[in-house]
C-alpha positions in Angstrom: 107.4 119.0 -12.5 109.3 122.9 -11.8 111.2 122.9 -8.6 108.5 125.3 -7.5 106.1 122.0 -8.2 108.1 119.7 -6.6 109.2 121.6 -3.2 104.8 122.1 -2.4 104.9 118.1 -3.1 107.4 117.8 -0.6 106.0 120.0 2.2 102.4 118.5 0.9 104.4 114.9 1.8 106.0 116.5 5.1 102.8 117.7 6.5 101.1 114.4 5.7 104.1 111.6 6.9 104.0 114.0 10.6 100.7 112.2 11.2 102.4 108.3 12.3 105.3 109.8 13.5 103.1 111.9 15.6 101.6 109.2 17.1 104.8 107.2 17.7 106.8 110.4 18.9 103.6 110.6 21.4 104.1 106.8 21.9 107.9 107.2 22.9 107.8 110.3 24.7 104.4 110.7 26.7 103.0 107.1 26.8 104.6 106.3 30.2 103.1 109.7 32.1 99.6 108.1 31.0 97.2 104.6 32.6 97.3 101.8 30.3 94.7 101.2 29.9 93.8 104.5 27.6 90.3 106.6 27.8 88.4 106.4 23.9 85.4 106.9 24.6 83.3 110.3 26.9 79.3 110.2 27.2 77.6 112.8 26.7 78.5 114.7 30.3 82.4 113.9 29.7 82.4 110.9 31.5 84.5 107.6 30.0 82.5 105.3 29.3 85.1 102.7 27.5 89.0 101.9 27.4 91.6 100.2 25.2 94.7 99.3 25.4 97.8 101.4 24.7 99.4 99.4 22.9 96.4 98.7 21.1 95.2 101.5 20.5 98.7 102.6 19.5 98.8 99.5 16.6 95.3 100.6 15.5 95.9 104.3 15.1 99.8 103.7 13.5 98.4 101.1 10.6 96.1 103.5 9.3 98.7 107.1 9.8 101.1 105.1 8.9 98.4 103.8 5.2 97.0 106.9 4.6 100.2 109.1 4.4 102.0 105.8 1.9 98.7 106.0 0.1 99.3 110.0 0.0 103.2 110.2 -1.5 101.9 108.0 -4.4 99.6 110.4 -5.2 102.4 112.8 -4.9 104.8 111.0 -6.6 102.2 110.2 -9.6 100.2 113.3 -9.8 99.3 115.0 -13.3 98.4 118.6 -10.9 95.1 117.3 -12.2 91.6 118.5 -9.1 91.5 114.8 -8.5 94.9 113.8 -7.9 95.4 117.5 -5.1 91.5 115.6 -3.4 93.1 112.3 -2.9 96.3 113.9 -1.6 94.1 115.5 0.6 91.9 113.5 1.6 94.5 111.4 1.9 95.9 113.3 4.8 92.9 114.2 6.2 93.2 110.3 7.2 96.4 110.3 8.5 95.7 112.6 11.2 92.3 112.2 11.7 93.6 108.7 13.4 96.9 109.9 15.0 94.2 112.1 16.5 92.7 110.0 18.1 95.9 107.9 19.9 97.7 111.2 20.1 94.0 113.2 22.2 93.3 110.6 23.9 97.5 110.1 26.3 98.0 114.0 26.6 94.8 114.0 28.2 95.8 111.1 30.2 99.3 112.3 31.3 99.1 112.2 35.0 95.7 110.3 35.3 95.7 107.6 38.2 93.3 105.2 36.1 92.0 106.3 32.4 88.0 106.5 34.4 89.4 110.0 36.5 89.6 111.6 32.7 87.9 114.2 31.6 86.9 115.3 28.4 87.5 118.8 28.2 86.0 121.0 24.5 89.9 122.2 23.7 91.3 117.5 24.1 87.7 116.8 21.5 87.9 119.8 19.0 92.1 118.1 18.4 90.6 115.4 16.7 88.6 117.2 13.9 90.6 119.5 14.0 94.0 118.5 12.9 92.6 116.8 10.1 91.3 119.1 9.0 93.5 122.0 9.0 96.3 118.8 7.5 93.4 119.0 4.7 93.7 122.2 4.2 97.6 122.5 4.1 98.1 119.5 1.7 94.8 121.7 -0.7 96.9 124.8 -0.7 100.4 123.5 -0.9 98.6 121.8 -4.5 97.4 123.8 -7.0 96.6 122.1 -10.3 97.4 123.1 -13.3 95.7 125.7 -14.7 94.3 124.7 -18.7 91.6 126.5 -20.8 88.4 125.0 -21.1 88.2 123.8 -25.1 85.7 123.1 -26.6 85.6 120.4 -29.1 83.7 120.7 -32.6 81.2 119.4 -33.2 81.1 118.0 -37.3 76.8 117.8 -38.6 75.0 113.7 -37.8 76.3 111.5 -40.3 73.0 109.4 -39.1 70.2 109.2 -41.0 67.4 107.5 -39.7 64.3 106.7 -41.4 60.9 107.4 -40.0 59.7 104.6 -37.3 63.6 103.6 -36.6 64.0 102.9 -33.1 67.9 103.6 -31.6 69.3 103.8 -28.9 73.2 104.4 -27.3 74.0 103.7 -24.0 77.2 105.1 -22.5 79.6 106.2 -18.7 82.1 107.2 -16.6 83.6 105.6 -14.2 85.6 107.3 -11.7 88.3 105.4 -10.1 89.8 107.5 -7.4 86.0 108.2 -6.3 86.2 105.3 -4.9 89.3 105.5 -3.3 88.0 107.9 -1.3 85.1 106.4 -0.6 87.3 103.7 0.3 89.9 106.2 3.2 86.5 107.3 4.1 84.9 103.9 5.1 88.2 103.4 7.1 88.2 105.7 9.0 84.4 105.6 9.9 85.6 101.5 10.8 88.5 103.5 12.9 86.7 105.5 15.1 83.3 104.0 14.9 83.9 102.9 19.2 85.2 105.8 19.9 82.5 108.8 18.2 80.2 106.9 16.3 78.7 109.6 15.4 81.7 110.8 13.2 81.8 107.3 12.4 78.5 107.1 10.9 78.2 111.2 9.0 81.8 109.5 7.3 80.1 106.1 6.3 77.4 107.9 4.7 80.1 110.6 3.0 81.5 106.6 2.2 78.1 105.1 0.7 77.7 109.1 -1.7 81.0 108.8 -3.1 81.0 105.4 -3.7 76.9 105.6 -5.1 77.8 108.8 -7.3 81.5 107.2 -9.3 78.8 105.9 -11.9 77.2 108.3 -14.5 75.2 105.9 -17.1 73.7 107.9 -20.3 71.0 106.3 -22.0 69.7 108.4 -25.6 66.2 106.9 -27.3 64.0 108.8 -29.7 62.1 110.2 -26.8 65.0 111.2 -24.4 68.2 111.8 -23.2 68.2 110.0 -19.4 71.3 111.0 -16.7 71.0 107.7 -14.7 73.7 108.3 -10.9 74.5 104.8 -9.6 75.0 100.6 -9.7 70.9 100.7 -9.5 71.5 103.8 -11.9 69.0 105.3 -9.9 67.9 108.9 -9.4 67.4 109.8 -13.3 67.1 113.1 -15.1 65.6 112.9 -18.6 66.0 116.1 -20.9 63.6 115.2 -23.7 64.6 115.0 -27.2 61.5 118.3 -28.2 63.6 120.2 -25.2 67.0 119.7 -26.7 67.9 122.8 -29.2 72.1 121.4 -29.9 74.0 119.2 -28.2 77.8 119.8 -28.7 81.0 117.5 -27.4 83.3 119.1 -24.7 85.6 118.9 -22.0 84.7 119.0 -18.9 85.9 120.9 -16.3 84.9 120.1 -12.3 85.8 122.4 -11.6 84.7 124.8 -13.8 81.1 123.0 -13.3 80.8 123.4 -9.5 82.7 119.8 -8.7 82.1 116.0 -9.0 78.6 114.5 -8.6 74.8 116.9 -9.1 76.4 120.4 -9.2 74.3 123.6 -10.0 77.0 126.9 -11.0 76.7 130.1 -12.8 77.4 128.7 -15.7 74.7 125.8 -15.8 73.6 122.7 -14.8 76.9 119.2 -14.8 76.4 115.2 -13.6 80.2 114.9 -13.1 82.8 112.0 -12.1 85.4 113.0 -13.7 87.7 115.8 -15.3 87.3 115.2 -19.6 85.7 114.9 -22.4 82.1 115.5 -21.7 78.3 116.1 -23.6 76.2 119.4 -23.6 72.7 119.6 -23.8 71.4 123.5 -24.0 68.0 123.5 -23.5 65.4 125.0 -24.5 64.1 127.9 -21.7 66.7 126.8 -19.0 70.3 126.8 -18.2 72.7 123.5 -20.2 73.4 120.7 -18.5 76.6 118.8 -18.8 77.8 115.2 -17.9 81.0 113.3 -18.4 80.5 110.0 -20.2 83.2 108.2 -22.6 82.6 108.3 -26.8 80.5 111.4 -25.6 80.6 112.4 -30.1 78.7 109.5 -30.7 75.8 110.9 -28.3 75.8 113.9 -30.0 75.6 112.2 -34.1 72.8 110.5 -32.1 70.4 113.4 -30.4 71.1 115.9 -34.3 69.9 112.6 -35.9 66.7 112.5 -33.5 66.4 116.2 -34.0 66.2 115.6 -37.7 64.1 113.6 -38.5 61.4 115.3 -36.3 62.0 118.5 -38.3 61.5 116.2 -41.7 57.9 116.3 -43.0 55.2 113.6 -42.6 55.0 111.7 -46.0 
């Protein structure tokens, strides 16, 4: 790691660590000027409709913010400048600052008020809760440029498999991403944190957590009829490419950002189903754009696809 990279990582860590420090500083400097309990939720007319004891809100937000900052620090220390590390560090900063904003906003908004129910919600204070986390996440993201690595294709040898007529063969492989599971857990924790103060935001965060968890695993099945790509633990939804529509198959190193990102993506290069960075299977389809999918041991799938096509091309009898 170069000195410039270390400096960028230190700056990103500082951005994240400032969140729990902000919670502590706000409690020590301004909490005495605000009523106890603090307002924690407003209705559509800007009137307070829920409150929470200052100590309870402080302890909960500090715990989440500190844990998120610790997670971000671990990612930065162990980072290999991969896109997933960059995303996870930015997500940790976002959660740390979201928790901090949930405490800082009501304290600052309620300064000088006699009671929590006397504190109206203004647009400026309302924008603070989503605004601070987004700014912090963007700062970490841009402070941590990923390592450049040219796309590399792995040469594919001719298939060594010879299939007899009527012989049925099936190959199944998977790719999983622990980082997507961690990101889903982070979002779910954030949803629990804000459910009592901003339940619509909590619902959105919970839905995002479910999506990330669902796409963390992809299953690829190759059989006599098609190559099928399936998402999630239940292997649904599915995308099938009939063998007769496959012109060729190859193993390739998959860079998520070169194919549009993680999940199911469409880009100028083609369509992709991606859980991670690494080896994957690329299918060239007749009359359509290529399909790329991350999967372990892709060369085995390539060999079987070629063997199936060779059997179809052999004259009958």
